[in-house]
C-alpha positions in Angstrom: 7.3 -21.3 -47.8 9.4 -18.4 -48.3 8.9 -15.2 -46.2 10.1 -11.6 -46.7 12.5 -9.9 -44.3 9.7 -8.1 -42.8 7.4 -11.1 -42.3 10.5 -13.0 -40.7 10.9 -10.0 -38.3 7.2 -10.0 -37.4 7.4 -13.8 -36.7 10.5 -13.3 -34.6 8.8 -10.4 -32.6 5.7 -12.8 -32.1 7.8 -15.7 -31.0 9.7 -13.4 -28.4 6.7 -11.8 -27.2 4.1 -14.6 -26.9 6.6 -17.6 -26.6 4.3 -20.1 -28.4 5.4 -23.7 -28.7 6.5 -23.6 -32.3 7.0 -21.2 -35.3 3.8 -22.5 -36.9 1.5 -21.0 -34.3 3.2 -17.5 -34.9 2.7 -17.9 -38.7 -0.8 -19.0 -38.2 -1.9 -16.0 -36.2 0.1 -13.5 -38.4 -1.3 -14.8 -41.6 -4.8 -14.8 -40.1 -4.5 -11.0 -39.2 -2.9 -10.2 -42.6 0.4 -9.7 -40.8 -0.9 -7.1 -38.2 1.2 -7.9 -35.4 -0.7 -6.2 -32.7 -3.9 -7.9 -33.8 -2.1 -11.3 -33.9 -0.7 -10.9 -30.6 -4.1 -9.7 -29.1 -5.9 -12.7 -30.6 -3.3 -15.3 -29.3 -2.9 -13.8 -25.8 -6.6 -13.4 -25.3 -7.0 -17.1 -25.7 -10.0 -16.6 -27.9 -9.3 -19.4 -30.5 -9.7 -23.1 -30.9 -6.4 -25.0 -30.1 -7.4 -28.1 -32.2 -8.3 -26.1 -35.2 -4.9 -24.4 -35.1 -3.0 -27.7 -34.7 -4.8 -29.1 -37.8 -4.2 -25.9 -40.0 -0.6 -25.8 -38.8 0.0 -29.5 -39.9 0.2 -28.5 -43.5 2.4 -25.6 -43.0 5.6 -27.1 -41.7 7.8 -25.2 -44.1 7.2 -21.9 -42.3 10.2 -22.2 -40.1 13.0 -19.7 -39.9 16.5 -20.8 -40.2 18.7 -20.1 -37.2 21.2 -17.9 -39.3 18.3 -15.6 -40.2 16.9 -15.7 -36.8 20.2 -14.6 -35.3 20.2 -11.7 -37.5 16.6 -10.4 -36.5 16.4 -7.5 -34.1 14.7 -9.2 -31.1 16.3 -11.7 -29.1 15.2 -14.1 -26.4 17.0 -13.8 -22.9 15.5 -14.3 -19.5 11.6 -14.1 -19.4 11.8 -10.8 -17.6 14.1 -9.4 -20.2 12.2 -10.5 -23.2 11.5 -7.1 -24.6 15.3 -6.1 -24.8 16.2 -5.3 -28.3 19.3 -5.6 -30.4 19.2 -3.9 -33.8 20.4 -6.3 -36.6 22.4 -5.3 -39.6 19.6 -6.2 -41.9 16.9 -4.1 -40.2 16.6 -0.3 -41.4 16.3 2.5 -39.0 12.8 3.2 -39.9 11.8 -0.5 -39.5 13.7 -0.5 -36.1 11.9 2.6 -35.0 8.5 1.1 -35.7 9.3 -2.1 -34.0 10.5 -0.3 -31.0 7.3 1.9 -30.8 5.2 -1.2 -30.9 7.3 -3.1 -28.3 7.1 -0.1 -26.0 3.4 -0.3 -25.5 3.6 -3.6 -23.8 7.2 -3.4 -22.3 7.5 -4.2 -18.5 8.1 -1.0 -16.3 11.9 -1.8 -15.9 12.5 1.8 -14.3 10.3 0.7 -11.5 11.2 -3.0 -10.9 13.4 -4.4 -8.2 16.2 -6.3 -9.9 16.7 -9.4 -7.8 15.0 -12.5 -6.3 11.8 -12.4 -4.4 13.8 -13.0 -1.1 16.1 -10.0 -1.9 13.1 -7.8 -2.9 11.4 -8.6 0.5 14.6 -7.9 2.4 15.1 -4.6 0.6 11.6 -3.6 1.3 12.0 -4.4 5.0 15.3 -2.6 5.3 13.8 0.5 3.6 10.5 0.2 5.6 8.4 0.0 2.5 5.6 -2.3 1.3 6.4 -5.0 -1.2 4.3 -4.8 -4.4 4.3 -8.0 -6.4 2.9 -8.5 -10.0 2.7 -12.1 -11.2 2.3 -12.2 -15.0 1.5 -14.8 -17.8 2.5 -14.5 -21.3 -0.6 -16.3 -22.2 -2.9 -13.8 -20.6 -3.3 -10.5 -22.6 -4.3 -8.7 -19.3 -0.6 -9.1 -18.1 0.5 -6.9 -21.3 -2.5 -4.6 -20.6 -1.1 -3.9 -17.2 2.3 -3.0 -18.5 0.6 -0.9 -21.2 -2.0 0.9 -19.2 -1.4 0.6 -15.4 2.3 0.5 -14.7 2.8 3.2 -17.5 0.3 5.6 -15.6 2.1 8.5 -14.4 0.5 8.7 -11.0 0.9 4.9 -10.4 4.5 5.2 -11.3 5.2 8.0 -8.9 3.5 6.3 -5.9 5.3 3.0 -6.5 8.8 4.6 -7.0 8.3 6.6 -3.6 6.5 4.2 -1.3 7.0 0.5 -2.6 9.5 -2.0 -3.6 8.1 -3.4 -7.0 8.7 -7.0 -8.0 7.5 -8.6 -11.2 7.8 -12.2 -12.4 6.2 -14.6 -14.9 4.1 -17.5 -13.5 6.1 -20.1 -15.4 9.4 -19.3 -13.9 10.9 -21.1 -10.8 10.1 -18.2 -8.4 6.8 -17.4 -10.0 5.7 -20.9 -9.5 6.7 -20.7 -5.8 5.1 -17.4 -5.1 1.8 -18.6 -6.8 2.0 -21.7 -4.5 2.8 -19.9 -1.4 0.0 -17.2 -1.8 -2.4 -19.7 -3.3 -2.9 -17.7 -6.6 -5.4 -19.3 -8.8 -5.9 -16.3 -11.1 -3.1 -14.7 -13.3 -2.2 -11.9 -13.5 -2.2 -10.9 -10.0 -1.0 -7.9 -7.9 -0.1 -8.2 -4.2 0.7 -5.9 -1.5 3.0 -7.9 1.0 4.3 -7.1 4.5 8.0 -7.7 4.1 8.4 -8.3 7.8 5.9 -11.2 8.1 5.5 -12.0 4.3 1.6 -11.7 5.0 -0.5 -10.7 2.1 -2.2 -7.5 2.8 -4.4 -7.1 -0.3 -4.5 -8.3 -3.8 -6.1 -7.9 -7.2 -6.7 -10.3 -10.0 -6.7 -9.7 -13.8 -6.4 -6.3 -15.3 -6.3 -3.5 -12.7 -7.2 -0.1 -14.0 -4.8 2.8 -12.7 -7.7 4.5 -10.7 -8.6 1.4 -8.9 -5.0 0.5 -8.0 -4.3 3.9 -6.8 -7.3 3.8 -4.5 -6.1 0.5 -3.1 -2.3 1.7 -2.8 -3.2 5.0 -1.1 -4.3 3.1 2.1 -0.6 2.0 2.5 0.9 5.6 2.4 0.0 6.5 5.9 2.2 4.1 7.6 5.1 1.7 6.5 5.5 -1.8 7.8 7.2 -0.8 11.0 4.7 1.8 12.0 1.8 -0.8 11.1 3.3 -3.4 13.5 3.9 -0.8 16.2 0.3 0.3 15.9 -0.8 -3.4 16.2 1.3 -4.1 19.2 -0.2 -1.0 21.2 -3.7 -2.5 20.5 -2.9 -5.9 21.8 -4.2 -6.4 25.4 -1.5 -6.5 28.0 -1.2 -9.6 30.1 -1.1 -9.1 34.0 0.7 -11.9 35.6 -0.1 -10.7 39.2 -3.5 -11.8 40.5 -6.1 -8.7 40.9 -7.4 -7.6 44.1 -10.8 -9.1 43.5 -9.2 -12.6 42.8 -7.3 -12.3 46.1 -10.5 -11.5 48.0 -12.1 -14.5 46.2 -9.4 -16.7 47.3 -9.5 -15.6 50.9 -13.4 -16.0 51.0 -12.9 -19.7 49.7 -10.4 -20.5 52.2 
């Protein structure tokens, strides 16, 4: 089966965005949606389909693969999972087509301008040194709500301003090495998840599951603006009851009475 340059580009974008197991799955969803990329991605990432039916329908369409030579000339390239949206314009792609693809990709692009660039350990250390709370977002390429967070919540101006000023923000996919460890450490059963973590102790302060609307997230984050982690721990230490090593007067009188 031969595909036009435009169709091959859409297949490449689908593969780099949704990361299915093979080309046939991308072709199946694109053909089913009449080559509407956004509709195809939404259908696939929402999980509202029958896996067995897709496998059966794909079994007869094994000619729908893109050659490595053509794939290398397409505008979207796969790098690290957190950089899957980075683009490189190919020589065969027109300026107008590239602009259209960039506009579509930008809808779901992670908030790179907010994200801490480094490991979870380094993010926690940076948050502790700067006396900021650590905000963590665990995402999944198979959950469309992860992409909705990028599109609606992290792109919200009020959310973006609060995060950049008061938090260290770290985002990772659940199928990466670090993502798997964080999910296990904090016993996350539902992805995507958003957590506020105390960088001093590593304790989870609060969390949200699934798609979190900007207003709901703002209300939750506002409670952490009054005090940073250090002030929080200082307040806790003052509230703890003090231990008195010397016996009280009443205890002494009681001992005398007993003797």
